[in-house]
N, CA, C, O and the ligand as a Tripos MOL2 file, in Angstrom:
@<TRIPOS>MOLECULE
protein
  297   295    75     0     0
PROTEIN
NO_CHARGES

@<TRIPOS>ATOM
      1 N         -14.7260   57.1320    9.9960 N.3       1 MET1
      2 CA        -13.8850   55.9220   10.0590 C.3       1 MET1
      3 C         -14.0940   55.0350    8.8300 C.2       1 MET1
      4 O         -13.8230   53.8350    8.8720 O.2       1 MET1
      5 N         -14.5780   55.6320    7.7320 N.am      2 GLU2
      6 CA        -14.8270   54.8310    6.5270 C.3       2 GLU2
      7 C         -13.5350   54.2170    5.9760 C.2       2 GLU2
      8 O         -13.5020   53.0410    5.6140 O.2       2 GLU2
      9 N         -12.4600   55.0400    5.9170 N.am      3 SER3
     10 CA        -11.2140   54.5480    5.3270 C.3       3 SER3
     11 C         -10.6270   53.4090    6.1540 C.2       3 SER3
     12 O         -10.0900   52.4530    5.5960 O.2       3 SER3
     13 N         -10.7230   53.5030    7.4800 N.am      4 GLY4
     14 CA        -10.2110   52.4500    8.3510 C.3       4 GLY4
     15 C         -10.9320   51.1440    8.1000 C.2       4 GLY4
     16 O         -10.3320   50.0700    8.1240 O.2       4 GLY4
     17 N         -12.2280   51.2500    7.8580 N.am      5 HIS5
     18 CA        -13.0410   50.0710    7.5740 C.3       5 HIS5
     19 C         -12.5270   49.3500    6.3360 C.2       5 HIS5
     20 O         -12.4000   48.1260    6.3380 O.2       5 HIS5
     21 N         -12.2320   50.1000    5.2800 N.am      6 TRP6
     22 CA        -11.7780   49.4830    4.0380 C.3       6 TRP6
     23 C         -10.3790   48.8880    4.1470 C.2       6 TRP6
     24 O         -10.0410   47.9200    3.4650 O.2       6 TRP6
     25 N          -9.5650   49.4970    5.0310 N.am      7 ILE7
     26 CA         -8.2290   48.9080    5.2640 C.3       7 ILE7
     27 C          -8.3980   47.5110    5.8710 C.2       7 ILE7
     28 O          -7.7090   46.5650    5.4890 O.2       7 ILE7
     29 N          -9.3360   47.4010    6.8320 N.am      8 LEU8
     30 CA         -9.5970   46.0950    7.4660 C.3       8 LEU8
     31 C         -10.0870   45.0830    6.4370 C.2       8 LEU8
     32 O          -9.6460   43.9340    6.4230 O.2       8 LEU8
     33 N         -11.0080   45.5230    5.5730 N.am      9 VAL9
     34 CA        -11.5320   44.6260    4.5280 C.3       9 VAL9
     35 C         -10.3940   44.1780    3.6140 C.2       9 VAL9
     36 O         -10.3080   43.0080    3.2390 O.2       9 VAL9
     37 N          -9.5150   45.1310    3.2590 N.am     10 GLY10
     38 CA         -8.3770   44.8220    2.3980 C.3      10 GLY10
     39 C          -7.4400   43.8140    3.0550 C.2      10 GLY10
     40 O          -6.9660   42.8830    2.4050 O.2      10 GLY10
     41 N          -7.1770   44.0070    4.3500 N.am     11 LEU11
     42 CA         -6.3080   43.0850    5.0800 C.3      11 LEU11
     43 C          -6.9230   41.6900    5.1400 C.2      11 LEU11
     44 O          -6.2290   40.6870    4.9720 O.2      11 LEU11
     45 N          -8.2380   41.6400    5.3820 N.am     12 ALA12
     46 CA         -8.9320   40.3500    5.4460 C.3      12 ALA12
     47 C          -8.8670   39.6530    4.0900 C.2      12 ALA12
     48 O          -8.6190   38.4500    4.0130 O.2      12 ALA12
     49 N          -9.0930   40.4190    3.0250 N.am     13 ALA13
     50 CA         -9.0390   39.8520    1.6680 C.3      13 ALA13
     51 C          -7.6360   39.3460    1.3700 C.2      13 ALA13
     52 O          -7.4730   38.2850    0.7690 O.2      13 ALA13
     53 N          -6.6200   40.1000    1.7870 N.am     14 ALA14
     54 CA         -5.2320   39.6840    1.5700 C.3      14 ALA14
     55 C          -4.9380   38.4020    2.3400 C.2      14 ALA14
     56 O          -4.2440   37.5160    1.8410 O.2      14 ALA14
     57 N          -5.4710   38.3070    3.5630 N.am     15 ALA15
     58 CA         -5.2500   37.1030    4.3740 C.3      15 ALA15
     59 C          -5.8980   35.8950    3.7200 C.2      15 ALA15
     60 O          -5.3140   34.8120    3.6870 O.2      15 ALA15
     61 N          -7.1230   36.0850    3.1930 N.am     16 VAL16
     62 CA         -7.8260   34.9880    2.5220 C.3      16 VAL16
     63 C          -7.0640   34.5490    1.2780 C.2      16 VAL16
     64 O          -6.8860   33.3550    1.0390 O.2      16 VAL16
     65 N          -6.6140   35.5260    0.4850 N.am     17 LEU17
     66 CA         -5.8570   35.2150   -0.7290 C.3      17 LEU17
     67 C          -4.5700   34.4660   -0.3970 C.2      17 LEU17
     68 O          -4.1890   33.5250   -1.0930 O.2      17 LEU17
     69 N          -3.9060   34.8980    0.6800 N.am     18 LYS18
     70 CA         -2.6710   34.2580    1.1090 C.3      18 LYS18
     71 C          -2.9530   32.8050    1.5040 C.2      18 LYS18
     72 O          -2.2010   31.8900    1.1650 O.2      18 LYS18
     73 N          -4.0670   32.6230    2.2360 N.am     19 TYR19
     74 CA         -4.4460   31.2760    2.6860 C.3      19 TYR19
     75 C          -4.7820   30.3740    1.5000 C.2      19 TYR19
     76 O          -4.3210   29.2350    1.4270 O.2      19 TYR19
     77 N          -5.5890   30.8920    0.5710 N.am     20 VAL20
     78 CA         -5.9710   30.1020   -0.6120 C.3      20 VAL20
     79 C          -4.7360   29.7980   -1.4540 C.2      20 VAL20
     80 O          -4.5930   28.6950   -1.9820 O.2      20 VAL20
     81 N          -3.8440   30.7820   -1.5770 N.am     21 GLY21
     82 CA         -2.6050   30.5700   -2.3140 C.3      21 GLY21
     83 C          -1.7540   29.4920   -1.6630 C.2      21 GLY21
     84 O          -1.1650   28.6560   -2.3480 O.2      21 GLY21
     85 N          -1.6940   29.5150   -0.3470 N.am     22 SER22
     86 CA         -0.9510   28.4960    0.4000 C.3      22 SER22
     87 C          -1.5550   27.1220    0.1820 C.2      22 SER22
     88 O          -0.8370   26.1270    0.0760 O.2      22 SER22
     89 N          -2.8920   27.0700    0.1150 N.am     23 CYS23
     90 CA         -3.5810   25.7890   -0.1000 C.3      23 CYS23
     91 C          -3.4080   25.2950   -1.5280 C.2      23 CYS23
     92 O          -3.4920   24.0940   -1.7820 O.2      23 CYS23
     93 N          -3.1670   26.2150   -2.4680 N.am     24 ALA24
     94 CA         -2.9110   25.8100   -3.8460 C.3      24 ALA24
     95 C          -1.5420   25.1430   -3.9290 C.2      24 ALA24
     96 O          -1.3300   24.2070   -4.7010 O.2      24 ALA24
     97 N          -0.6200   25.6490   -3.1150 N.am     25 TRP25
     98 CA          0.7500   25.1350   -3.1280 C.3      25 TRP25
     99 C           0.8860   23.9100   -2.2320 C.2      25 TRP25
    100 O           1.5830   22.9550   -2.5750 O.2      25 TRP25
    101 N           0.2080   23.9460   -1.0660 N.am     26 TRP26
    102 CA          0.2290   22.8420   -0.1090 C.3      26 TRP26
    103 C          -1.2020   22.3410    0.0520 C.2      26 TRP26
    104 O          -1.8790   22.7210    1.0080 O.2      26 TRP26
    105 N          -1.6840   21.4860   -0.8730 N.am     27 PRO27
    106 CA         -3.1090   21.1450   -0.8950 C.3      27 PRO27
    107 C          -3.5840   20.2140    0.2130 C.2      27 PRO27
    108 O          -4.7840   20.1520    0.4800 O.2      27 PRO27
    109 N          -2.6920   19.4980    0.8560 N.am     28 PHE28
    110 CA         -3.1510   18.4960    1.8100 C.3      28 PHE28
    111 C          -2.7020   18.8030    3.2400 C.2      28 PHE28
    112 O          -1.6750   19.4390    3.4760 O.2      28 PHE28
    113 N          -3.5030   18.3310    4.1630 N.am     29 ALA29
    114 CA         -3.1680   18.3940    5.5820 C.3      29 ALA29
    115 C          -3.4220   17.0040    6.1420 C.2      29 ALA29
    116 O          -4.1690   16.2290    5.5460 O.2      29 ALA29
    117 N          -2.8110   16.6720    7.2850 N.am     30 PRO30
    118 CA         -3.0760   15.3570    7.8640 C.3      30 PRO30
    119 C          -4.5480   15.2160    8.2180 C.2      30 PRO30
    120 O          -5.1780   16.1630    8.6890 O.2      30 PRO30
    121 N          -5.0930   14.0210    7.9880 N.am     31 CYS31
    122 CA         -6.4800   13.7480    8.3320 C.3      31 CYS31
    123 C          -6.6930   14.0110    9.8160 C.2      31 CYS31
    124 O          -5.9170   13.5450   10.6500 O.2      31 CYS31
    125 N          -7.7440   14.7550   10.1480 N.am     32 TRP32
    126 CA         -7.9760   15.1030   11.5510 C.3      32 TRP32
    127 C          -8.4960   13.9130   12.3480 C.2      32 TRP32
    128 O          -8.4500   13.8960   13.5780 O.2      32 TRP32
    129 N          -8.9930   12.9190   11.6140 N.am     33 CYS33
    130 CA         -9.5940   11.7660   12.2860 C.3      33 CYS33
    131 C          -8.5180   10.7790   12.7590 C.2      33 CYS33
    132 O          -8.6140   10.2300   13.8560 O.2      33 CYS33
    133 N          -7.4850   10.5560   11.9180 N.am     34 CYS34
    134 CA         -6.4580    9.5590   12.2300 C.3      34 CYS34
    135 C          -5.0860   10.2150   12.3920 C.2      34 CYS34
    136 O          -4.0800    9.5150   12.5130 O.2      34 CYS34
    137 N          -5.0320   11.5460   12.3950 N.am     35 SER35
    138 CA         -3.7760   12.2970   12.5450 C.3      35 SER35
    139 C          -2.7640   11.9740   11.4540 C.2      35 SER35
    140 O          -1.5550   12.0530   11.6760 O.2      35 SER35
    141 N          -3.2620   11.6100   10.2760 N.am     36 GLY36
    142 CA         -2.3770   11.3930    9.1290 C.3      36 GLY36
    143 C          -1.8230    9.9810    9.0180 C.2      36 GLY36
    144 O          -1.0540    9.6960    8.1000 O.2      36 GLY36
    145 N          -2.1950    9.0950    9.9280 N.am     37 THR37
    146 CA         -1.6780    7.7230    9.8440 C.3      37 THR37
    147 C          -2.4650    6.8980    8.8300 C.2      37 THR37
    148 O          -1.9440    5.9270    8.2820 O.2      37 THR37
    149 N          -3.7240    7.2820    8.5770 N.am     38 GLY38
    150 CA         -4.5630    6.5320    7.6290 C.3      38 GLY38
    151 C          -5.1920    5.2930    8.2320 C.2      38 GLY38
    152 O          -5.9640    4.5940    7.5760 O.2      38 GLY38
    153 N          -4.8620    5.0250    9.4770 N.am     39 THR39
    154 CA         -5.3990    3.8250   10.1260 C.3      39 THR39
    155 C          -5.8800    4.1540   11.5350 C.2      39 THR39
    156 O          -5.4760    5.1450   12.1420 O.2      39 THR39
    157 N          -6.7450    3.2990   12.0230 N.am     40 HIS40
    158 CA         -7.1370    3.3570   13.4260 C.3      40 HIS40
    159 C          -6.7840    2.0070   14.0290 C.2      40 HIS40
    160 O          -7.3370    0.9790   13.6370 O.2      40 HIS40
    161 N          -5.8810    2.0140   14.9650 N.am     41 ALA41
    162 CA         -5.4350    0.7610   15.5720 C.3      41 ALA41
    163 C          -6.1360    0.5290   16.9030 C.2      41 ALA41
    164 O          -6.5020    1.4750   17.6000 O.2      41 ALA41
    165 N          -6.3150   -0.7240   17.2410 N.am     42 ARG42
    166 CA         -6.8060   -1.0500   18.5690 C.3      42 ARG42
    167 C          -5.7560   -0.5960   19.5820 C.2      42 ARG42
    168 O          -4.5950   -0.3910   19.2300 O.2      42 ARG42
    169 N          -6.1600   -0.4450   20.8140 N.am     43 ARG43
    170 CA         -5.2550    0.1490   21.7900 C.3      43 ARG43
    171 C          -3.9320   -0.6250   21.9000 C.2      43 ARG43
    172 O          -2.8790   -0.0250   22.1150 O.2      43 ARG43
    173 N          -3.9890   -1.9390   21.7540 N.am     44 ASP44
    174 CA         -2.7380   -2.7090   21.8480 C.3      44 ASP44
    175 C          -1.9410   -2.6940   20.5360 C.2      44 ASP44
    176 O          -0.8150   -3.1890   20.4840 O.2      44 ASP44
    177 N          -2.5370   -2.1180   19.4700 N.am     45 GLY45
    178 CA         -1.8150   -1.9680   18.2090 C.3      45 GLY45
    179 C          -1.7150   -3.2370   17.3830 C.2      45 GLY45
    180 O          -1.0700   -3.2340   16.3350 O.2      45 GLY45
    181 N          -2.3290   -4.3120   17.8210 N.am     46 ALA46
    182 CA         -2.2000   -5.5960   17.1280 C.3      46 ALA46
    183 C          -3.0430   -5.6380   15.8610 C.2      46 ALA46
    184 O          -2.6610   -6.2720   14.8780 O.2      46 ALA46
    185 N          -4.1930   -4.9620   15.8830 N.am     47 VAL47
    186 CA         -5.0780   -4.9650   14.7210 C.3      47 VAL47
    187 C          -5.4890   -3.5320   14.4210 C.2      47 VAL47
    188 O          -5.5230   -2.6770   15.3060 O.2      47 VAL47
    189 N          -5.8000   -3.2900   13.1490 N.am     48 TRP48
    190 CA         -6.1840   -1.9320   12.7690 C.3      48 TRP48
    191 C          -7.0930   -1.9760   11.5580 C.2      48 TRP48
    192 O          -7.2110   -2.9980   10.8810 O.2      48 TRP48
    193 N          -7.7230   -0.8660   11.3040 N.am     49 ARG49
    194 CA         -8.5700   -0.7290   10.1270 C.3      49 ARG49
    195 C          -8.2250    0.5900    9.4490 C.2      49 ARG49
    196 O          -7.6520    1.4910   10.0610 O.2      49 ARG49
    197 N          -8.5830    0.6850    8.1770 N.am     50 ALA50
    198 CA         -8.3430    1.9320    7.4480 C.3      50 ALA50
    199 C          -9.2940    3.0110    7.9770 C.2      50 ALA50
    200 O         -10.4370    2.7320    8.3410 O.2      50 ALA50
    201 N          -8.8020    4.2240    8.0080 N.am     51 CYS51
    202 CA         -9.6210    5.3510    8.4500 C.3      51 CYS51
    203 C         -10.7130    5.6150    7.4180 C.2      51 CYS51
    204 O         -10.4490    5.6490    6.2160 O.2      51 CYS51
    205 N         -11.9340    5.8000    7.8980 N.am     52 ARG52
    206 CA        -13.0440    6.0180    6.9590 C.3      52 ARG52
    207 C         -13.0700    7.4350    6.4170 C.2      52 ARG52
    208 O         -13.5240    7.6680    5.2970 O.2      52 ARG52
    209 N         -12.5890    8.3770    7.2030 N.am     53 MET53
    210 CA        -12.6450    9.7780    6.7780 C.3      53 MET53
    211 C         -11.7560   10.0300    5.5620 C.2      53 MET53
    212 O         -12.1180   10.7890    4.6630 O.2      53 MET53
    213 N         -10.5910    9.3880    5.5460 N.am     54 CYS54
    214 CA         -9.6380    9.6390    4.4610 C.3      54 CYS54
    215 C          -9.4280    8.3820    3.6240 C.2      54 CYS54
    216 O          -8.5400    8.3520    2.7720 O.2      54 CYS54
    217 N         -10.2300    7.3470    3.8530 N.am     55 THR55
    218 CA        -10.1300    6.0480    3.1720 C.3      55 THR55
    219 C          -8.7020    5.5030    3.1940 C.2      55 THR55
    220 O          -8.2380    4.8980    2.2270 O.2      55 THR55
    221 N          -8.0190    5.7280    4.3090 N.am     56 GLY56
    222 CA         -6.7050    5.1270    4.5020 C.3      56 GLY56
    223 C          -5.5420    5.9170    3.9270 C.2      56 GLY56
    224 O          -4.3940    5.4840    4.0350 O.2      56 GLY56
    225 N          -5.8070    7.0540    3.3240 N.am     57 THR57
    226 CA         -4.7120    7.8230    2.7420 C.3      57 THR57
    227 C          -3.9750    8.6440    3.8000 C.2      57 THR57
    228 O          -2.8050    8.9840    3.6230 O.2      57 THR57
    229 N          -4.6580    8.9600    4.8980 N.am     58 GLY58
    230 CA         -4.0400    9.7520    5.9590 C.3      58 GLY58
    231 C          -3.9760   11.2300    5.6510 C.2      58 GLY58
    232 O          -3.3660   12.0000    6.3940 O.2      58 GLY58
    233 N          -4.6010   11.6300    4.5620 N.am     59 ARG59
    234 CA         -4.5420   13.0460    4.2130 C.3      59 ARG59
    235 C          -5.9460   13.5700    3.9360 C.2      59 ARG59
    236 O          -6.8550   12.8120    3.6000 O.2      59 ARG59
    237 N          -6.0970   14.8400    4.0790 N.am     60 ARG60
    238 CA         -7.3620   15.4730    3.7270 C.3      60 ARG60
    239 C          -7.0400   16.6990    2.8830 C.2      60 ARG60
    240 O          -5.9840   17.3130    3.0360 O.2      60 ARG60
    241 N          -7.9560   17.0440    1.9990 N.am     61 VAL61
    242 CA         -7.7820   18.2330    1.1780 C.3      61 VAL61
    243 C          -8.1700   19.4400    2.0160 C.2      61 VAL61
    244 O          -9.2410   19.4570    2.6230 O.2      61 VAL61
    245 N          -7.3180   20.4380    2.0550 N.am     62 ARG62
    246 CA         -7.5950   21.6360    2.8550 C.3      62 ARG62
    247 C          -8.7690   22.4040    2.2540 C.2      62 ARG62
    248 O          -9.0010   22.3730    1.0460 O.2      62 ARG62
    249 N          -9.5010   23.0920    3.1240 N.am     63 ILE63
    250 CA        -10.6850   23.8290    2.6890 C.3      63 ILE63
    251 C         -10.3150   24.8590    1.6280 C.2      63 ILE63
    252 O         -11.0450   25.0500    0.6550 O.2      63 ILE63
    253 N          -9.1770   25.5200    1.8220 N.am     64 GLY64
    254 CA         -8.7290   26.5280    0.8660 C.3      64 GLY64
    255 C          -8.4620   25.9410   -0.5020 C.2      64 GLY64
    256 O          -8.6380   26.6170   -1.5150 O.2      64 GLY64
    257 N          -8.0370   24.6790   -0.5410 N.am     65 ARG65
    258 CA         -7.7780   24.0260   -1.8280 C.3      65 ARG65
    259 C          -9.0930   23.7760   -2.5690 C.2      65 ARG65
    260 O          -9.1640   23.9050   -3.7910 O.2      65 ARG65
    261 N         -10.1270   23.4190   -1.8130 N.am     66 THR66
    262 CA        -11.4440   23.2320   -2.4180 C.3      66 THR66
    263 C         -11.9140   24.5390   -3.0450 C.2      66 THR66
    264 O         -12.4500   24.5540   -4.1530 O.2      66 THR66
    265 N         -11.7030   25.6410   -2.3150 N.am     67 ILE67
    266 CA        -12.0700   26.9640   -2.8430 C.3      67 ILE67
    267 C         -11.2600   27.2560   -4.1060 C.2      67 ILE67
    268 O         -11.7960   27.7330   -5.1070 O.2      67 ILE67
    269 N          -9.9580   26.9610   -4.0420 N.am     68 TYR68
    270 CA         -9.0750   27.2030   -5.1840 C.3      68 TYR68
    271 C          -9.5420   26.3990   -6.3940 C.2      68 TYR68
    272 O          -9.5500   26.9050   -7.5160 O.2      68 TYR68
    273 N          -9.9310   25.1390   -6.1620 N.am     69 ASN69
    274 CA        -10.4030   24.2990   -7.2610 C.3      69 ASN69
    275 C         -11.6580   24.8900   -7.8980 C.2      69 ASN69
    276 O         -11.8020   24.8930   -9.1210 O.2      69 ASN69
    277 N         -12.5730   25.3960   -7.0480 N.am     70 ARG70
    278 CA        -13.7860   26.0440   -7.5630 C.3      70 ARG70
    279 C         -13.4170   27.2400   -8.4330 C.2      70 ARG70
    280 O         -13.9430   27.4070   -9.5340 O.2      70 ARG70
    281 N         -12.5010   28.0740   -7.9230 N.am     71 LEU71
    282 CA        -12.1300   29.3060   -8.6190 C.3      71 LEU71
    283 C         -11.4430   28.9920   -9.9450 C.2      71 LEU71
    284 O         -11.6300   29.6970  -10.9360 O.2      71 LEU71
    285 N         -10.6410   27.9190   -9.9500 N.am     72 SER72
    286 CA         -9.9020   27.5960  -11.1650 C.3      72 SER72
    287 C         -10.7210   26.7020  -12.0930 C.2      72 SER72
    288 O         -10.2370   26.2970  -13.1490 O.2      72 SER72
    289 N         -11.9620   26.3930  -11.7040 N.am     73 GLY73
    290 CA        -12.8760   25.6750  -12.5800 C.3      73 GLY73
    291 C         -12.5990   24.1920  -12.7000 C.2      73 GLY73
    292 O         -12.9390   23.5770  -13.7110 O.2      73 GLY73
    293 N         -11.9660   23.5910  -11.6480 N.am     74 ARG74
    294 CA        -11.7210   22.1630  -11.6860 C.3      74 ARG74
    295 C         -12.6600   21.4240  -10.7630 C.2      74 ARG74
    296 O         -12.5950   20.1990  -10.6680 O.2      74 ARG74
    297 ZN         -7.9930    9.5300    8.3900 Zn       75 ZN75
@<TRIPOS>BOND
     1     1     2 1
     2     2     3 1
     3     3     4 2
     4     3     5 am
     5     5     6 1
     6     6     7 1
     7     7     8 2
     8     7     9 am
     9     9    10 1
    10    10    11 1
    11    11    12 2
    12    11    13 am
    13    13    14 1
    14    14    15 1
    15    15    16 2
    16    15    17 am
    17    17    18 1
    18    18    19 1
    19    19    20 2
    20    19    21 am
    21    21    22 1
    22    22    23 1
    23    23    24 2
    24    23    25 am
    25    25    26 1
    26    26    27 1
    27    27    28 2
    28    27    29 am
    29    29    30 1
    30    30    31 1
    31    31    32 2
    32    31    33 am
    33    33    34 1
    34    34    35 1
    35    35    36 2
    36    35    37 am
    37    37    38 1
    38    38    39 1
    39    39    40 2
    40    39    41 am
    41    41    42 1
    42    42    43 1
    43    43    44 2
    44    43    45 am
    45    45    46 1
    46    46    47 1
    47    47    48 2
    48    47    49 am
    49    49    50 1
    50    50    51 1
    51    51    52 2
    52    51    53 am
    53    53    54 1
    54    54    55 1
    55    55    56 2
    56    55    57 am
    57    57    58 1
    58    58    59 1
    59    59    60 2
    60    59    61 am
    61    61    62 1
    62    62    63 1
    63    63    64 2
    64    63    65 am
    65    65    66 1
    66    66    67 1
    67    67    68 2
    68    67    69 am
    69    69    70 1
    70    70    71 1
    71    71    72 2
    72    71    73 am
    73    73    74 1
    74    74    75 1
    75    75    76 2
    76    75    77 am
    77    77    78 1
    78    78    79 1
    79    79    80 2
    80    79    81 am
    81    81    82 1
    82    82    83 1
    83    83    84 2
    84    83    85 am
    85    85    86 1
    86    86    87 1
    87    87    88 2
    88    87    89 am
    89    89    90 1
    90    90    91 1
    91    91    92 2
    92    91    93 am
    93    93    94 1
    94    94    95 1
    95    95    96 2
    96    95    97 am
    97    97    98 1
    98    98    99 1
    99    99   100 2
   100    99   101 am
   101   101   102 1
   102   102   103 1
   103   103   104 2
   104   103   105 am
   105   105   106 1
   106   106   107 1
   107   107   108 2
   108   107   109 am
   109   109   110 1
   110   110   111 1
   111   111   112 2
   112   111   113 am
   113   113   114 1
   114   114   115 1
   115   115   116 2
   116   115   117 am
   117   117   118 1
   118   118   119 1
   119   119   120 2
   120   119   121 am
   121   121   122 1
   122   122   123 1
   123   123   124 2
   124   123   125 am
   125   125   126 1
   126   126   127 1
   127   127   128 2
   128   127   129 am
   129   129   130 1
   130   130   131 1
   131   131   132 2
   132   131   133 am
   133   133   134 1
   134   134   135 1
   135   135   136 2
   136   135   137 am
   137   137   138 1
   138   138   139 1
   139   139   140 2
   140   139   141 am
   141   141   142 1
   142   142   143 1
   143   143   144 2
   144   143   145 am
   145   145   146 1
   146   146   147 1
   147   147   148 2
   148   147   149 am
   149   149   150 1
   150   150   151 1
   151   151   152 2
   152   151   153 am
   153   153   154 1
   154   154   155 1
   155   155   156 2
   156   155   157 am
   157   157   158 1
   158   158   159 1
   159   159   160 2
   160   159   161 am
   161   161   162 1
   162   162   163 1
   163   163   164 2
   164   163   165 am
   165   165   166 1
   166   166   167 1
   167   167   168 2
   168   167   169 am
   169   169   170 1
   170   170   171 1
   171   171   172 2
   172   171   173 am
   173   173   174 1
   174   174   175 1
   175   175   176 2
   176   175   177 am
   177   177   178 1
   178   178   179 1
   179   179   180 2
   180   179   181 am
   181   181   182 1
   182   182   183 1
   183   183   184 2
   184   183   185 am
   185   185   186 1
   186   186   187 1
   187   187   188 2
   188   187   189 am
   189   189   190 1
   190   190   191 1
   191   191   192 2
   192   191   193 am
   193   193   194 1
   194   194   195 1
   195   195   196 2
   196   195   197 am
   197   197   198 1
   198   198   199 1
   199   199   200 2
   200   199   201 am
   201   201   202 1
   202   202   203 1
   203   203   204 2
   204   203   205 am
   205   205   206 1
   206   206   207 1
   207   207   208 2
   208   207   209 am
   209   209   210 1
   210   210   211 1
   211   211   212 2
   212   211   213 am
   213   213   214 1
   214   214   215 1
   215   215   216 2
   216   215   217 am
   217   217   218 1
   218   218   219 1
   219   219   220 2
   220   219   221 am
   221   221   222 1
   222   222   223 1
   223   223   224 2
   224   223   225 am
   225   225   226 1
   226   226   227 1
   227   227   228 2
   228   227   229 am
   229   229   230 1
   230   230   231 1
   231   231   232 2
   232   231   233 am
   233   233   234 1
   234   234   235 1
   235   235   236 2
   236   235   237 am
   237   237   238 1
   238   238   239 1
   239   239   240 2
   240   239   241 am
   241   241   242 1
   242   242   243 1
   243   243   244 2
   244   243   245 am
   245   245   246 1
   246   246   247 1
   247   247   248 2
   248   247   249 am
   249   249   250 1
   250   250   251 1
   251   251   252 2
   252   251   253 am
   253   253   254 1
   254   254   255 1
   255   255   256 2
   256   255   257 am
   257   257   258 1
   258   258   259 1
   259   259   260 2
   260   259   261 am
   261   261   262 1
   262   262   263 1
   263   263   264 2
   264   263   265 am
   265   265   266 1
   266   266   267 1
   267   267   268 2
   268   267   269 am
   269   269   270 1
   270   270   271 1
   271   271   272 2
   272   271   273 am
   273   273   274 1
   274   274   275 1
   275   275   276 2
   276   275   277 am
   277   277   278 1
   278   278   279 1
   279   279   280 2
   280   279   281 am
   281   281   282 1
   282   282   283 1
   283   283   284 2
   284   283   285 am
   285   285   286 1
   286   286   287 1
   287   287   288 2
   288   287   289 am
   289   289   290 1
   290   290   291 1
   291   291   292 2
   292   291   293 am
   293   293   294 1
   294   294   295 1
   295   295   296 2
@<TRIPOS>SUBSTRUCTURE
     1 MET1         2 RESIDUE 1 A MET
     2 GLU2         6 RESIDUE 1 A GLU
     3 SER3        10 RESIDUE 1 A SER
     4 GLY4        14 RESIDUE 1 A GLY
     5 HIS5        18 RESIDUE 1 A HIS
     6 TRP6        22 RESIDUE 1 A TRP
     7 ILE7        26 RESIDUE 1 A ILE
     8 LEU8        30 RESIDUE 1 A LEU
     9 VAL9        34 RESIDUE 1 A VAL
    10 GLY10       38 RESIDUE 1 A GLY
    11 LEU11       42 RESIDUE 1 A LEU
    12 ALA12       46 RESIDUE 1 A ALA
    13 ALA13       50 RESIDUE 1 A ALA
    14 ALA14       54 RESIDUE 1 A ALA
    15 ALA15       58 RESIDUE 1 A ALA
    16 VAL16       62 RESIDUE 1 A VAL
    17 LEU17       66 RESIDUE 1 A LEU
    18 LYS18       70 RESIDUE 1 A LYS
    19 TYR19       74 RESIDUE 1 A TYR
    20 VAL20       78 RESIDUE 1 A VAL
    21 GLY21       82 RESIDUE 1 A GLY
    22 SER22       86 RESIDUE 1 A SER
    23 CYS23       90 RESIDUE 1 A CYS
    24 ALA24       94 RESIDUE 1 A ALA
    25 TRP25       98 RESIDUE 1 A TRP
    26 TRP26      102 RESIDUE 1 A TRP
    27 PRO27      106 RESIDUE 1 A PRO
    28 PHE28      110 RESIDUE 1 A PHE
    29 ALA29      114 RESIDUE 1 A ALA
    30 PRO30      118 RESIDUE 1 A PRO
    31 CYS31      122 RESIDUE 1 A CYS
    32 TRP32      126 RESIDUE 1 A TRP
    33 CYS33      130 RESIDUE 1 A CYS
    34 CYS34      134 RESIDUE 1 A CYS
    35 SER35      138 RESIDUE 1 A SER
    36 GLY36      142 RESIDUE 1 A GLY
    37 THR37      146 RESIDUE 1 A THR
    38 GLY38      150 RESIDUE 1 A GLY
    39 THR39      154 RESIDUE 1 A THR
    40 HIS40      158 RESIDUE 1 A HIS
    41 ALA41      162 RESIDUE 1 A ALA
    42 ARG42      166 RESIDUE 1 A ARG
    43 ARG43      170 RESIDUE 1 A ARG
    44 ASP44      174 RESIDUE 1 A ASP
    45 GLY45      178 RESIDUE 1 A GLY
    46 ALA46      182 RESIDUE 1 A ALA
    47 VAL47      186 RESIDUE 1 A VAL
    48 TRP48      190 RESIDUE 1 A TRP
    49 ARG49      194 RESIDUE 1 A ARG
    50 ALA50      198 RESIDUE 1 A ALA
    51 CYS51      202 RESIDUE 1 A CYS
    52 ARG52      206 RESIDUE 1 A ARG
    53 MET53      210 RESIDUE 1 A MET
    54 CYS54      214 RESIDUE 1 A CYS
    55 THR55      218 RESIDUE 1 A THR
    56 GLY56      222 RESIDUE 1 A GLY
    57 THR57      226 RESIDUE 1 A THR
    58 GLY58      230 RESIDUE 1 A GLY
    59 ARG59      234 RESIDUE 1 A ARG
    60 ARG60      238 RESIDUE 1 A ARG
    61 VAL61      242 RESIDUE 1 A VAL
    62 ARG62      246 RESIDUE 1 A ARG
    63 ILE63      250 RESIDUE 1 A ILE
    64 GLY64      254 RESIDUE 1 A GLY
    65 ARG65      258 RESIDUE 1 A ARG
    66 THR66      262 RESIDUE 1 A THR
    67 ILE67      266 RESIDUE 1 A ILE
    68 TYR68      270 RESIDUE 1 A TYR
    69 ASN69      274 RESIDUE 1 A ASN
    70 ARG70      278 RESIDUE 1 A ARG
    71 LEU71      282 RESIDUE 1 A LEU
    72 SER72      286 RESIDUE 1 A SER
    73 GLY73      290 RESIDUE 1 A GLY
    74 ARG74      294 RESIDUE 1 A ARG
    75 ZN75       297 GROUP 0 **** ****
């Protein structure tokens, strides 16, 4: 079953490359902490503060983009 093993490795590598490529093209995802709003509001919505995880931007850099940046030397 050696050849089958390498097909699986190839498929996994292709999936990773596809994911990293997707992250190069679409580098950001909504912040998981504030769901992309960039703020955390009190339950009544009258007052709010900036999200600390994304410093109020509402976005986070995808893990694949970080990998892509490493690979491209940035
Ligand atoms: Zn956030």
